[in-house]
C-alpha positions as CSV (number, residue, x, y, z in Angstrom):
1,M,0.0,0.0,0.0
2,R,1.7,3.2,-1.3
3,T,-1.0,5.7,-2.1
4,Y,-3.6,7.7,-0.2
5,R,-6.3,6.4,-2.5
6,E,-5.6,2.8,-1.6
7,L,-5.5,3.8,2.1
8,F,-9.0,5.4,2.1
9,R,-10.4,2.4,0.2
10,V,-10.1,0.5,3.4
11,P,-13.6,0.9,4.8
12,Q,-12.8,0.9,8.5
13,F,-10.0,3.4,8.1
14,R,-12.4,6.1,7.2
15,P,-14.4,6.3,10.5
16,L,-11.2,5.9,12.4
17,F,-9.8,8.9,10.6
18,A,-12.9,10.9,11.3
19,L,-12.9,9.9,14.9
20,S,-9.2,11.0,15.3
21,A,-10.0,14.3,13.6
22,V,-12.9,15.1,15.9
23,H,-10.9,14.1,19.0
24,V,-7.9,16.2,18.1
25,A,-10.1,19.2,17.2
26,A,-11.9,19.0,20.5
27,S,-8.7,18.7,22.6
28,T,-7.0,21.5,20.5
29,V,-9.8,23.9,21.3
30,S,-10.0,23.0,25.0
31,G,-6.3,23.0,25.8
32,P,-5.4,26.7,25.2
33,A,-8.8,27.8,26.6
34,L,-8.1,26.0,29.9
35,G,-4.5,27.3,29.9
36,I,-5.8,30.9,29.5
37,L,-8.4,30.4,32.3
38,V,-5.7,29.1,34.7
39,Y,-3.1,31.7,33.8
40,S,-5.7,34.5,34.2
41,A,-6.6,33.2,37.7
42,T,-3.1,32.5,38.9
43,A,-0.6,34.4,36.7
44,S,1.6,31.3,37.1
45,P,3.4,29.9,34.0
46,L,3.8,26.6,35.9
47,L,0.1,26.1,36.6
48,A,-0.8,27.2,33.1
49,A,1.5,24.6,31.6
50,L,0.2,22.0,34.0
51,S,-3.4,22.7,33.1
52,M,-2.6,22.2,29.4
53,F,-0.2,19.3,29.7
54,G,-0.9,17.9,33.1
55,S,-3.1,15.1,31.9
56,S,0.0,13.7,30.3
57,L,1.6,13.1,33.7
58,A,-1.3,10.8,34.5
59,Q,-0.6,8.7,31.4
60,M,2.0,6.6,33.2
61,I,-0.6,5.7,35.9
62,G,-2.8,4.2,33.2
63,A,0.2,2.6,31.5
64,T,1.4,1.0,34.7
65,L,-1.9,-0.2,36.1
66,L,-4.5,-0.4,33.4
67,M,-2.8,-0.8,30.0
68,S,-3.6,-4.5,29.7
69,A,-7.2,-3.3,29.0
70,A,-6.0,-1.9,25.6
71,D,-5.9,-5.4,24.2
72,R,-8.8,-6.8,26.3
73,L,-11.6,-4.4,25.7
74,P,-13.9,-4.4,22.6
75,P,-12.5,-1.5,20.5
76,R,-15.8,0.1,19.4
77,A,-17.3,0.2,22.9
78,A,-14.0,1.4,24.5
79,M,-13.6,4.3,22.0
80,T,-17.3,5.3,22.4
81,G,-17.1,5.4,26.1
82,T,-13.8,7.3,26.1
83,A,-15.2,10.0,23.9
84,L,-18.2,10.4,26.1
85,A,-16.0,10.6,29.3
86,F,-13.9,13.3,27.8
87,G,-17.0,15.3,26.8
88,A,-18.3,15.1,30.3
89,A,-15.0,16.1,31.9
90,T,-14.5,19.0,29.6
91,A,-18.0,20.3,30.3
92,V,-17.2,20.2,34.1
93,L,-14.0,22.2,33.5
94,A,-16.1,25.0,32.1
95,V,-18.1,25.4,35.4
96,P,-17.5,28.9,36.8
97,G,-15.6,29.0,40.1
98,L,-14.4,25.4,39.9
99,P,-11.6,25.2,42.5
100,L,-8.1,24.5,41.2
101,P,-7.8,21.2,43.0
102,A,-10.9,20.0,41.2
103,V,-9.5,21.2,37.9
104,F,-6.4,19.2,38.3
105,T,-8.2,16.2,39.6
106,I,-10.3,16.1,36.4
107,I,-7.1,16.5,34.4
108,L,-5.6,13.5,36.2
109,V,-8.7,11.4,35.4
110,E,-8.6,12.4,31.8
111,G,-5.0,11.3,31.6
112,V,-5.7,7.9,33.0
113,I,-8.5,7.4,30.5
114,A,-6.4,8.7,27.6
115,A,-3.7,6.1,28.4
116,V,-6.0,3.2,27.7
117,G,-7.8,5.0,24.9
118,G,-4.7,5.6,22.9
119,G,-3.7,1.9,23.1
120,V,-7.2,0.8,21.9
121,R,-7.3,3.3,19.0
122,Y,-3.9,2.6,17.5
123,G,-4.3,-1.1,18.2
124,L,-7.4,-0.9,16.0
125,L,-5.4,0.9,13.3
126,N,-3.0,-2.1,13.3
127,E,-6.0,-4.4,12.8
128,V,-7.9,-2.6,10.0
129,L,-4.8,-2.0,7.8
130,P,-2.6,-4.5,6.0
131,R,0.9,-4.9,7.3
132,D,2.4,-2.8,4.5
133,G,-0.1,0.0,5.1
134,Y,0.5,0.9,8.7
135,L,3.2,3.5,8.2
136,L,1.2,5.4,5.6
137,G,-1.9,5.1,7.7
138,R,-0.1,6.4,10.7
139,S,1.3,9.2,8.7
140,V,-2.1,10.2,7.5
141,L,-3.5,10.2,11.0
142,N,-0.6,12.5,12.0
143,M,-1.4,14.7,9.1
144,C,-5.0,14.8,10.2
145,T,-3.8,15.8,13.7
146,G,-1.7,18.7,12.1
147,L,-4.7,19.9,10.1
148,A,-7.1,19.6,13.0
149,Q,-4.7,21.5,15.2
150,V,-4.1,24.3,12.7
151,G,-7.9,24.7,12.3
152,G,-8.6,24.1,16.0
153,Y,-6.1,26.7,17.2
154,A,-7.5,29.3,14.8
155,V,-11.1,28.5,15.7
156,G,-10.3,28.2,19.4
157,G,-8.7,31.6,19.4
158,L,-11.9,33.0,17.7
159,L,-14.1,31.2,20.2
160,V,-12.1,32.5,23.2
161,A,-12.5,36.1,21.8
162,A,-16.1,35.7,20.9
163,L,-17.4,33.5,23.7
164,S,-14.7,33.6,26.4
165,A,-12.5,30.7,27.5
166,R,-15.3,28.9,29.2
167,G,-17.4,29.2,26.1
168,A,-14.6,27.6,24.1
169,L,-14.5,24.7,26.6
170,L,-18.2,24.1,26.1
171,V,-17.8,24.0,22.4
172,A,-15.0,21.4,22.8
173,A,-17.2,19.4,25.2
174,A,-19.9,19.3,22.5
175,L,-17.5,17.9,19.9
176,Y,-16.6,14.7,21.9
177,P,-20.1,13.2,21.6
178,V,-19.8,13.6,17.8
179,G,-16.7,11.4,18.1
180,A,-18.6,8.9,20.2
181,A,-21.3,8.7,17.5
182,I,-18.7,8.1,14.8
183,A,-17.2,5.3,16.9
184,R,-20.5,3.7,17.7
185,F,-22.1,3.8,14.2
186,G,-19.1,3.9,11.9
187,L,-16.8,1.2,13.3
188,A,-17.6,-2.5,13.1
189,R,-18.0,-4.6,16.2
190,R,-14.8,-6.5,16.9
191,P,-13.8,-8.8,19.7
192,P,-10.9,-7.8,22.0
193,R,-7.4,-8.6,20.7
194,A,-6.5,-10.7,23.7
195,T,-8.5,-12.9,26.1
196,G,-8.6,-12.6,29.9
197,R,-9.6,-9.8,32.2
198,P,-7.6,-6.6,32.4
199,S,-5.5,-6.6,35.5
200,V,-2.5,-4.9,37.1
201,A,-0.6,-8.1,37.1
202,A,-1.1,-8.6,33.4
203,T,-0.1,-5.1,32.7
204,W,3.1,-5.4,34.7
205,R,4.0,-8.7,33.1
206,V,3.8,-7.4,29.5
207,N,5.4,-4.1,30.4
208,A,8.4,-6.1,31.9
209,L,8.6,-8.1,28.6
210,L,8.6,-5.0,26.5
211,W,11.2,-3.3,28.7
212,S,13.5,-6.4,28.8
213,S,15.2,-5.6,25.5
214,G,18.0,-3.1,25.4
215,P,17.3,-2.0,21.8
216,R,13.6,-1.6,22.6
217,R,14.3,0.4,25.7
218,R,16.5,2.8,23.7
219,T,13.8,3.1,21.0
220,Y,11.2,3.9,23.6
221,L,13.5,6.6,25.1
222,A,14.2,8.1,21.7
223,L,10.4,8.3,21.2
224,W,9.7,9.8,24.6
225,V,12.5,12.1,25.9
226,P,13.6,14.4,23.0
227,N,10.0,14.8,22.0
228,G,8.8,15.5,25.5
229,L,11.5,18.1,26.2
230,V,10.5,20.1,23.1
231,V,6.8,19.9,24.0
232,G,8.1,21.5,27.3
233,C,9.2,24.4,25.1
234,E,5.7,24.5,23.5
235,S,4.0,24.5,26.9
236,L,5.5,28.0,27.4
237,F,3.9,29.6,24.3
238,V,1.1,31.2,26.4
239,P,3.4,33.0,29.0
240,Y,6.0,33.7,26.2
241,A,3.5,35.5,23.9
242,P,0.0,35.6,25.5
243,D,-1.4,37.5,22.5
244,H,0.1,35.3,19.9
245,A,0.2,31.9,21.5
246,G,-2.5,30.6,19.1
247,L,-0.3,31.5,16.1
248,L,2.7,29.7,17.6
249,F,0.7,26.6,18.2
250,A,-0.7,26.7,14.7
251,S,2.8,27.1,13.3
252,A,3.9,24.1,15.2
253,A,1.0,22.1,13.9
254,L,1.7,23.2,10.3
255,G,5.4,22.1,10.6
256,M,4.3,18.8,12.0
257,L,1.9,18.3,9.0
258,V,4.7,19.1,6.5
259,G,7.1,16.7,8.3
260,D,4.6,13.8,8.5
261,T,3.7,14.2,4.8
262,A,7.3,14.3,3.6
263,V,8.4,11.4,5.8
264,G,5.4,9.1,5.6
265,R,4.7,9.5,1.9
266,F,8.2,10.0,0.4
267,L,11.2,9.6,2.7
268,A,10.2,6.4,4.6
269,P,9.5,4.3,1.4
270,R,12.8,5.4,-0.1
271,L,14.7,4.5,3.1
272,R,13.0,1.1,3.2
273,E,13.9,0.5,-0.4
274,G,17.5,1.4,0.4
275,G,17.8,-1.5,2.9
276,N,20.0,-1.1,5.9
277,G,22.1,1.8,4.7
278,P,23.3,4.6,7.0
279,G,20.4,6.9,5.9
280,R,17.8,4.6,7.5
281,R,19.8,4.4,10.7
282,W,20.5,8.1,11.1
283,A,17.4,9.7,9.6
284,P,15.5,9.6,13.0
285,T,18.4,11.2,14.8
286,A,18.7,14.0,12.2
287,L,15.0,14.7,12.6
288,L,15.2,14.8,16.4
289,L,18.1,17.2,16.2
290,L,16.0,19.4,13.9
291,L,13.2,19.2,16.4
292,A,15.2,21.0,19.1
293,A,17.8,23.1,17.2
294,P,15.7,26.2,16.5
295,Y,14.4,26.8,20.1
296,P,17.6,28.2,21.7
297,V,17.0,31.3,19.6
298,F,14.0,32.1,21.7
299,A,16.3,33.1,24.5
300,A,16.9,36.3,22.5
301,R,13.1,36.9,22.0
302,P,13.0,36.9,18.2
303,A,10.4,38.9,16.3
304,L,7.1,37.2,15.8
305,P,7.6,36.3,12.1
306,L,10.9,34.7,12.8
307,A,9.5,32.9,15.9
308,L,6.7,31.5,13.8
309,A,9.1,30.3,11.2
310,L,11.4,28.7,13.8
311,V,8.5,26.9,15.4
312,A,7.3,25.5,12.1
313,L,10.8,24.4,11.1
314,A,11.4,22.6,14.4
315,S,8.1,20.8,14.3
316,V,9.0,19.1,11.0
317,G,11.3,17.0,13.3
318,F,8.3,15.4,15.0
319,A,8.1,13.1,12.0
320,A,11.0,11.2,13.5
321,S,8.4,9.3,15.5
322,L,7.2,7.6,12.3
323,L,10.6,6.1,11.6
324,L,11.1,5.2,15.3
325,Q,7.7,3.5,15.5
326,E,8.7,1.3,12.6
327,R,11.8,0.4,14.4
328,L,9.9,-0.3,17.6
329,M,7.4,-2.6,15.9
330,A,10.3,-4.6,14.3
331,L,11.4,-5.3,17.9
332,T,7.9,-6.0,19.3
333,P,6.4,-9.6,19.7
334,D,3.0,-10.3,18.2
335,G,0.1,-10.4,20.6
336,V,1.1,-7.4,22.6
337,T,1.1,-4.6,20.0
338,G,-1.8,-2.8,21.7
339,Q,0.0,-2.6,25.0
340,A,3.3,-1.8,23.3
341,L,1.7,1.2,21.5
342,G,-0.1,2.2,24.7
343,L,3.2,2.1,26.6
344,H,4.8,4.3,23.9
345,S,1.9,6.7,23.9
346,S,1.6,6.9,27.7
347,G,5.4,7.2,28.2
348,M,5.7,10.0,25.6
349,L,2.8,11.9,27.0
350,T,4.1,11.4,30.6
351,L,7.4,12.8,29.6
352,Q,5.7,15.7,27.9
353,G,3.9,16.4,31.2
354,V,7.1,16.2,33.2
355,A,8.9,18.4,30.7
356,A,6.0,21.0,30.8
357,T,6.2,21.0,34.6
358,L,10.0,21.5,34.5
359,A,9.8,24.1,31.8
360,G,7.2,26.1,33.8
361,A,9.4,25.9,37.0
362,V,12.5,27.1,35.1
363,A,10.4,29.9,33.5
364,E,9.3,31.1,36.8
365,R,12.9,31.5,38.0
366,T,14.2,32.9,34.7
367,S,12.0,33.7,31.7
368,P,9.9,31.7,29.2
369,G,12.5,32.3,26.4
370,A,15.4,31.1,28.6
371,A,13.5,28.1,29.7
372,M,12.7,27.1,26.1
373,A,16.4,27.4,25.3
374,A,17.3,25.2,28.2
375,M,14.8,22.5,27.4
376,A,15.9,22.4,23.7
377,G,19.5,22.1,24.8
378,A,18.6,19.1,27.0
379,S,16.8,17.5,24.0
380,L,19.8,17.8,21.8
381,V,22.1,16.2,24.4
382,V,19.7,13.3,24.9
383,T,19.3,12.7,21.2
384,L,23.0,12.5,20.6
385,S,23.6,10.3,23.7
386,L,20.9,7.8,22.5
387,A,22.3,7.8,19.0
388,V,25.8,6.9,20.3
389,A,24.5,4.3,22.8
390,G,22.2,2.7,20.2
391,R,24.5,2.3,17.3
392,G,23.8,-0.9,15.5
393,D,20.3,-1.4,17.1
394,A,18.5,-0.6,13.9
395,R,21.0,-2.6,11.8
396,A,20.5,-5.7,14.0
397,A,16.7,-5.4,13.9
398,D,16.6,-5.1,10.1
399,A,19.1,-7.9,9.6
400,T,17.3,-10.4,11.9
401,G,13.7,-9.3,11.5
402,A,13.1,-10.5,15.0
403,S,13.1,-9.1,18.5
404,A,16.7,-8.0,18.5
405,G,18.5,-8.0,21.8
406,T,15.6,-9.7,23.7
407,G,16.4,-11.9,26.6
408,P,15.0,-15.3,27.5
409,T,11.7,-13.8,28.5
410,D,11.1,-12.9,24.9
411,A,11.9,-16.2,23.5
412,G,8.7,-18.1,22.6
413,A,6.5,-15.2,23.6
414,A,5.6,-14.7,20.0
415,R,7.4,-14.0,16.8
416,A,8.3,-10.4,16.0
417,K,6.4,-8.4,13.5
418,P,8.2,-7.1,10.4
419,A,8.8,-3.4,10.3
420,G,5.7,-1.2,9.9
421,S,3.2,-3.8,11.0
422,G,2.4,-2.5,14.4
423,A,1.3,0.8,15.9
424,A,2.5,3.3,18.4
425,E,1.1,6.6,19.4
426,P,-0.4,10.1,20.1
427,G,0.2,11.3,17.6
428,P,3.0,12.4,16.0
429,R,4.4,14.2,18.9
430,A,1.0,13.8,20.5
431,Q,1.1,17.4,21.5
432,G,0.0,17.8,25.0
433,V,-3.1,19.8,24.2
434,S,-4.2,17.1,21.8
435,T,-3.3,14.0,23.6
436,E,-4.6,10.7,22.3
C-alpha cells in the first residue's frame, strides 16, 4: 500500500480517521482555553503549563496499572465510552468558580482514561490496515492531527475572543459526543485482541517483557524524551507570547503536518527500499536534532515572524516518530502490540507532562525564552547520547527481522512483526493539548 487512494479504500480506516480528527479538534480547542483560564486566575506559567499538559503526567498511571485493557476491551465500545467521558470532563472544567484542586483532579482522570484509549485506538489501526499500510496510515493520522490543530487553534482563538475561554471549553465538550457517535455507528464490532480480564498483574507482566530488551528500551526513550523536552518548550507559548500563542501553536501544527507528509509519503518508502544503509539508521536522529535546534534562539526573543518560522521548522522534526515507530514494531512480539503502543503513547505523554512542569518551573525563575532554550539544549544532548548508545540497534533489527536483543523472557512469547506492522502513538508528537 503506497497511495492515499488505496488507504482510504479500506472501509474501517475512514471512520477511524474521522474519529481521530474530531478528538484532536476538541482537545485542541479546549487545551489553550483551559490554559488561559488558569493563567488568568493565577498568573503562574507553571500552573498554566500543567493545566494544558498535566493530563500527560497521569498517562503513566494508566500505562502502569491499566494498560492490559488496551488489548482486552472491545475497541468500538471502548472508544465510544472514552469520547463520552472526555466530553463530560471538559464540560465540568467550564463550570465557573471550579476550584483549582478540582480542575487538576479532572485533568488527572482524563490522563488515565487517555492512556488506555490511545492503546485501543492505535491497536485498532493495526488491525484494520494490512501490514504494508501501517506507516502510511499512521502518517495520514498524523497529518490529520496537524490539520485539525491548525484549524482548531484558529477556531479556538476566535471562540475565546467571541465566547470567552469557558465558552470555548463548552464547544469542545460538545465535539466529543460527535466522536462517540462516529465510533458507535461507523466502526464494526470487533472482539478484544486478547483474552482474559484486564489486571494490574497482566499489565506489569507485559510491560516487563517490553522493557526487557535493550534496543527496545533505547527506542522507547528516543520516542519519549527528546519529543517531551521540546513539548516543554511549547508549553510556554502562552506565557512567552500571550497575545500570539495561538499563532505559535498553529505554526507548530503546520510544521508537523509538513514533516509527516514528507516522511510518511516520500522519505520512509525510499529509506525502506534502500535497505540497511546509514540513511535509514540516522534519519530519525537527524529529525530529532532538527526538532530542538531552533528553540535556543527564543532566549533572544526573536520577532514574531521569525519565531513562527522557527517553530514551524522545528516541528518538522516530530516526524522522527514515524521512523522510530517502525523500528519499535520490528522489535515487538506479536500479541502485545496494543499494550506496546499504549506504553509508547503513555510514556511519551508522561514525559511531555514532566517536561512541561520542568519548563514552567524554570520559566518562573528565569524567563519563558530562557526556559525554552534550556529544554531544547537538553533535548539535543539526549538525542546525541541515545544515538551513540544505540549504534547498531536498527541494523541488528533489520538484519534479523526478530526481537533483536531480547532476553530469555522474549523467546517463545511470540514471533516479532516485520517493520511497519504495528502501531504506536499520540500522535506524531501527540502534542500535549491534543493528547490521544
